[in-house]
C-alpha positions as CSV (number, residue, x, y, z in Angstrom):
1,M,117.1,35.7,94.2
2,L,119.8,33.2,93.7
3,C,120.5,34.4,90.0
4,Y,121.0,37.9,91.2
5,T,123.4,36.5,93.9
6,G,125.3,34.6,91.2
7,M,125.5,37.7,89.0
8,G,126.7,39.8,92.0
9,D,123.7,42.0,92.1
10,E,123.1,42.0,95.8
11,Q,120.5,44.7,95.8
12,R,118.1,42.9,93.5
13,A,118.9,39.7,95.3
14,H,117.9,41.3,98.6
15,E,114.7,42.5,97.1
16,Q,113.7,39.1,95.6
17,Q,114.7,37.5,99.0
18,V,112.2,39.9,100.8
19,R,109.5,39.0,98.3
20,Y,110.2,35.3,98.5
21,L,110.1,35.2,102.4
22,R,106.7,37.4,102.3
23,F,105.1,35.0,99.8
24,K,106.6,31.7,100.4
25,A,104.2,28.9,101.7
26,D,103.8,28.7,105.3
27,E,104.4,24.8,105.9
28,S,103.6,25.0,109.6
29,A,100.2,26.1,108.6
30,Q,99.8,23.2,106.4
31,T,100.4,20.9,109.5
32,V,98.0,22.9,111.7
33,T,95.1,23.0,109.3
34,G,95.6,19.3,107.8
35,P,93.2,17.7,110.3
36,Y,90.4,20.4,109.6
37,R,90.7,20.1,105.8
38,Q,90.7,16.2,106.0
39,A,87.6,16.3,107.9
40,H,85.7,19.3,105.8
41,P,86.6,18.3,101.9
42,E,84.4,21.3,100.7
43,D,86.5,23.7,102.8
44,N,89.8,22.0,101.6
45,N,88.5,22.4,98.0
46,E,87.6,26.1,98.4
47,R,91.3,26.7,99.6
48,Q,92.8,25.4,96.4
49,A,94.1,28.3,93.9
50,I,92.3,26.2,91.1
51,H,89.3,24.0,91.9
52,E,86.0,22.9,90.5
53,H,82.6,23.6,91.8
54,V,80.2,20.6,91.5
55,S,76.9,21.8,90.0
56,V,73.2,20.6,90.1
57,P,71.1,20.0,87.0
58,L,68.9,23.2,86.2
59,P,65.3,22.7,85.8
60,G,64.6,22.2,82.1
61,L,68.1,21.5,81.4
62,A,68.4,18.1,83.2
63,T,70.0,16.2,80.4
64,T,73.1,17.0,78.1
65,K,70.9,17.0,75.0
66,H,68.7,19.8,76.4
67,A,71.7,21.8,77.7
68,S,73.3,21.8,74.3
69,H,70.2,22.6,72.5
70,H,69.7,25.5,74.9
71,L,73.4,26.8,74.2
72,K,72.8,26.7,70.4
73,T,69.5,28.4,70.4
74,S,70.5,31.1,73.1
75,G,73.8,31.9,71.1
76,L,75.9,31.0,73.9
77,A,77.7,28.2,72.3
78,G,81.3,29.2,71.5
79,A,80.9,32.5,73.4
80,S,84.0,32.0,75.4
81,R,86.1,32.2,72.3
């Protein structure tokens, strides 16, 4: 938006300003939802764009040794590459 304004391209600057105002973070929402998110850490975790899900051990795969053995024998090791 500022780059287009600096280059004198007012039409593109306006288009980008409209998008910026539509998608910018609503800072007042942070203040309103803050106490709830502090009291409910699981909900706060879910609202994060990138977050971690904590898992429980699966039956039969309770140890790392068993899990790595299962991945090797099932052909899943390195499947994400």
